[in-house]
VEXDREN-2710 file (C-alpha; in Angstrom, 1 decimal):
% VEXDREN-2710
k/r/px/py/pz
1/MET/0.0/0.0/0.0
2/THR/1.2/3.5/-0.7
3/VAL/0.4/6.3/1.7
4/THR/0.9/9.9/0.6
5/LEU/1.5/12.7/3.1
6/MET/1.0/16.3/2.1
7/TRP/2.3/19.3/4.1
8/GLU/1.3/22.8/2.9
9/ALA/2.3/26.2/4.3
10/ALA/1.6/29.7/3.3
11/ALA/4.7/31.9/3.8
12/ALA/4.6/35.2/5.5
13/GLU/4.8/38.0/2.9
14/GLY/8.1/37.8/0.9
15/ARG/9.3/34.7/2.8
16/GLY/8.4/32.0/0.3
17/PRO/12.0/31.2/-0.7
18/GLU/13.1/31.1/2.9
19/LEU/10.2/28.8/3.8
20/LEU/11.1/26.5/0.9
21/ASP/14.7/26.4/2.0
22/TRP/13.6/25.5/5.5
23/ALA/11.4/22.7/4.3
24/ARG/14.1/21.3/2.0
25/ALA/16.6/21.3/4.9
26/GLN/14.1/19.6/7.4
27/ALA/12.9/16.8/5.2
28/PRO/16.1/14.7/4.9
29/ALA/16.6/14.9/8.7
30/LEU/13.3/13.1/9.3
31/PRO/13.6/9.4/10.3
32/GLY/12.8/6.8/7.6
33/THR/13.1/7.0/3.8
34/PRO/10.1/7.8/1.7
35/ARG/9.7/6.2/-1.7
36/ARG/9.5/9.7/-3.1
37/ARG/9.6/13.3/-1.9
38/GLU/8.6/16.3/-3.9
39/PHE/8.7/20.0/-3.2
40/LEU/6.3/22.4/-5.0
41/THR/5.5/26.1/-4.8
42/ALA/2.5/28.1/-5.9
43/PRO/1.5/31.8/-6.2
44/GLY/1.0/33.5/-2.8
45/ASP/4.3/32.1/-1.5
46/ARG/2.8/28.7/-0.8
47/VAL/5.0/25.6/-0.3
48/LEU/3.9/22.0/-0.6
49/VAL/5.8/18.9/0.4
50/ILE/4.5/15.5/-0.7
51/THR/6.0/12.2/0.4
52/TRP/5.1/8.7/-0.7
53/TRP/5.5/5.8/1.7
54/ASP/5.2/2.0/1.4
55/ALA/3.1/1.6/4.6
56/PRO/-0.4/1.0/5.9
57/TYR/-2.7/4.0/5.9
58/ASP/-2.6/4.3/9.7
59/ALA/1.2/3.8/10.0
60/GLU/3.1/6.2/12.2
61/LEU/5.1/8.2/9.7
62/PRO/7.5/11.2/10.1
63/GLU/6.0/14.6/9.1
64/LEU/7.6/18.0/8.8
65/PRO/7.2/20.0/12.0
66/ASP/5.7/23.5/12.1
67/PRO/8.3/26.1/11.1
68/ASP/9.1/29.2/13.1
69/PRO/5.9/31.3/13.2
70/VAL/7.6/34.2/11.6
71/LEU/7.9/32.2/8.4
72/VAL/4.2/31.5/7.9
73/ARG/1.0/33.6/7.8
74/ARG/-1.4/30.8/8.9
75/GLU/-1.6/27.4/10.4
76/ILE/0.1/24.5/8.5
77/HIS/-2.2/22.1/6.6
78/ARG/-1.6/18.4/6.6
79/TRP/-3.4/15.6/4.7
80/ARG/-2.9/11.9/4.4
81/PHE/-4.1/9.9/1.3
82/MET/-4.0/6.3/0.1
83/SER/-3.1/5.6/-3.5
84/VAL/-5.9/3.7/-5.3
85/SER/-4.5/3.8/-8.9
86/VAL/-1.7/5.1/-11.0
87/GLU/-2.6/6.2/-14.5
88/PRO/-0.2/6.3/-17.4
89/ARG/0.8/9.7/-18.8
90/ALA/-1.3/11.0/-21.7
END
């Protein structure tokens, strides 16, 4: 089974690059090795980190902590999903 963890933060104004650097520095220090890890950004200085794990849905998995409050403008959002299918590229 593949479990996907999503961590999303909205950076404080003008701090998007700093928040991305923070997330990229934190991720490798977490215990365990995900199958895949991806970092994404979006307008509004949003940072998204997605990790894929070979684990049961309710497994205890390492997640990014909350960054220093000065880096973000709102609470961190976290989601957990279970893969149900993988489609080929079009």
